[in-house]
Short mmCIF file of the C-alpha atoms (twelve columns), coordinates in Angstrom:
data_MODEL
# 
_entry.id   MODEL 
# 
loop_
_atom_site.group_PDB 
_atom_site.id 
_atom_site.type_symbol 
_atom_site.label_atom_id 
_atom_site.label_alt_id 
_atom_site.label_comp_id 
_atom_site.label_asym_id 
_atom_site.label_seq_id 
_atom_site.Cartn_x 
_atom_site.Cartn_y 
_atom_site.Cartn_z 
_atom_site.pdbx_PDB_model_num 
ATOM 1  C CA . UNK A 1  -25.599 -34.067 -117.374 1 
ATOM 2  C CA . UNK A 2  -27.541 -33.099 -114.226 1 
ATOM 3  C CA . UNK A 3  -28.844 -29.692 -113.148 1 
ATOM 4  C CA . UNK A 4  -29.231 -28.461 -109.579 1 
ATOM 5  C CA . UNK A 5  -31.317 -25.438 -108.594 1 
ATOM 6  C CA . UNK A 6  -30.507 -23.633 -105.343 1 
ATOM 7  C CA . UNK A 7  -32.422 -20.807 -103.677 1 
ATOM 8  C CA . UNK A 8  -30.457 -18.566 -101.315 1 
ATOM 9  C CA . UNK A 9  -32.055 -15.872 -99.159  1 
ATOM 10 C CA . UNK A 10 -29.335 -13.201 -99.414  1 
ATOM 11 C CA . UNK A 11 -27.716 -12.131 -102.688 1 
ATOM 12 C CA . UNK A 12 -24.289 -11.843 -101.031 1 
ATOM 13 C CA . UNK A 13 -24.424 -15.497 -100.008 1 
ATOM 14 C CA . UNK A 14 -25.567 -16.458 -103.495 1 
ATOM 15 C CA . UNK A 15 -22.616 -14.651 -105.026 1 
ATOM 16 C CA . UNK A 16 -20.180 -16.457 -102.695 1 
ATOM 17 C CA . UNK A 17 -21.789 -19.796 -103.557 1 
ATOM 18 C CA . UNK A 18 -21.478 -19.093 -107.301 1 
ATOM 19 C CA . UNK A 19 -17.780 -18.260 -106.929 1 
ATOM 20 C CA . UNK A 20 -17.220 -21.445 -104.930 1 
ATOM 21 C CA . UNK A 21 -19.055 -23.597 -107.485 1 
ATOM 22 C CA . UNK A 22 -17.041 -22.133 -110.370 1 
ATOM 23 C CA . UNK A 23 -13.875 -23.467 -108.733 1 
ATOM 24 C CA . UNK A 24 -15.039 -27.087 -108.606 1 
ATOM 25 C CA . UNK A 25 -13.431 -28.919 -111.530 1 
ATOM 26 C CA . UNK A 26 -16.424 -31.095 -112.454 1 
ATOM 27 C CA . UNK A 27 -18.907 -28.171 -112.543 1 
ATOM 28 C CA . UNK A 28 -19.423 -27.297 -116.190 1 
ATOM 29 C CA . UNK A 29 -21.542 -24.137 -115.975 1 
ATOM 30 C CA . UNK A 30 -22.904 -21.849 -113.264 1 
ATOM 31 C CA . UNK A 31 -25.860 -19.556 -113.952 1 
ATOM 32 C CA . UNK A 32 -26.592 -16.802 -111.468 1 
ATOM 33 C CA . UNK A 33 -30.101 -15.289 -111.588 1 
ATOM 34 C CA . UNK A 34 -30.304 -12.594 -108.948 1 
ATOM 35 C CA . UNK A 35 -33.827 -11.451 -108.151 1 
ATOM 36 C CA . UNK A 36 -32.810 -8.097  -106.708 1 
ATOM 37 C CA . UNK A 37 -29.703 -5.942  -106.834 1 
ATOM 38 C CA . UNK A 38 -27.487 -5.526  -103.823 1 
ATOM 39 C CA . UNK A 39 -24.510 -3.403  -102.978 1 
ATOM 40 C CA . UNK A 40 -23.067 -5.832  -100.473 1 
ATOM 41 C CA . UNK A 41 -22.782 -5.117  -96.789  1 
ATOM 42 C CA . UNK A 42 -20.829 -1.853  -97.112  1 
ATOM 43 C CA . UNK A 43 -23.785 0.157   -95.815  1 
ATOM 44 C CA . UNK A 44 -24.151 -2.027  -92.723  1 
ATOM 45 C CA . UNK A 45 -20.416 -1.821  -92.019  1 
ATOM 46 C CA . UNK A 46 -20.478 1.968   -92.367  1 
ATOM 47 C CA . UNK A 47 -23.408 2.210   -89.945  1 
ATOM 48 C CA . UNK A 48 -21.525 0.101   -87.399  1 
ATOM 49 C CA . UNK A 49 -18.406 2.256   -87.765  1 
ATOM 50 C CA . UNK A 50 -20.425 5.439   -87.364  1 
ATOM 51 C CA . UNK A 51 -22.019 4.050   -84.200  1 
ATOM 52 C CA . UNK A 52 -18.628 3.170   -82.731  1 
ATOM 53 C CA . UNK A 53 -17.117 6.632   -83.334  1 
ATOM 54 C CA . UNK A 54 -19.329 8.265   -80.743  1 
ATOM 55 C CA . UNK A 55 -18.361 5.871   -77.958  1 
ATOM 56 C CA . UNK A 56 -15.189 5.614   -75.887  1 
ATOM 57 C CA . UNK A 57 -14.660 1.902   -76.468  1 
ATOM 58 C CA . UNK A 58 -11.329 1.377   -74.692  1 
ATOM 59 C CA . UNK A 59 -11.296 4.288   -72.261  1 
ATOM 60 C CA . UNK A 60 -11.011 1.914   -69.285  1 
ATOM 61 C CA . UNK A 61 -7.830  0.204   -70.597  1 
ATOM 62 C CA . UNK A 62 -4.780  1.468   -68.692  1 
ATOM 63 C CA . UNK A 63 -2.146  -0.921  -70.097  1 
ATOM 64 C CA . UNK A 64 -2.856  -1.957  -73.725  1 
ATOM 65 C CA . UNK A 65 -0.204  -4.696  -73.741  1 
ATOM 66 C CA . UNK A 66 -1.591  -6.342  -70.612  1 
ATOM 67 C CA . UNK A 67 -5.130  -6.025  -71.997  1 
ATOM 68 C CA . UNK A 68 -4.155  -7.812  -75.234  1 
ATOM 69 C CA . UNK A 69 -2.353  -10.567 -73.324  1 
ATOM 70 C CA . UNK A 70 -5.450  -11.179 -71.196  1 
ATOM 71 C CA . UNK A 71 -7.869  -11.392 -74.128  1 
ATOM 72 C CA . UNK A 72 -5.524  -13.617 -76.134  1 
ATOM 73 C CA . UNK A 73 -4.889  -16.097 -73.339  1 
ATOM 74 C CA . UNK A 74 -6.768  -19.219 -74.479  1 
ATOM 75 C CA . UNK A 75 -6.092  -21.168 -71.319  1 
ATOM 76 C CA . UNK A 76 -7.632  -18.864 -68.746  1 
# 
């Protein structure tokens, strides 16, 4: 048996890596030693949402359907 040690900067990325490794059929055991606790990125998402509430993001859009067609057009 061989052992691999991996250091990941962010705990969220480490958690995703652990979940991915657990799903590989030849991996026998995964040990996750997290140096610090984290609550995920919920706080960062909430801050971004709060910042967006105060702005009029789409106030210049007159026709929403035409706007969506223009931004979805891959060939232009």
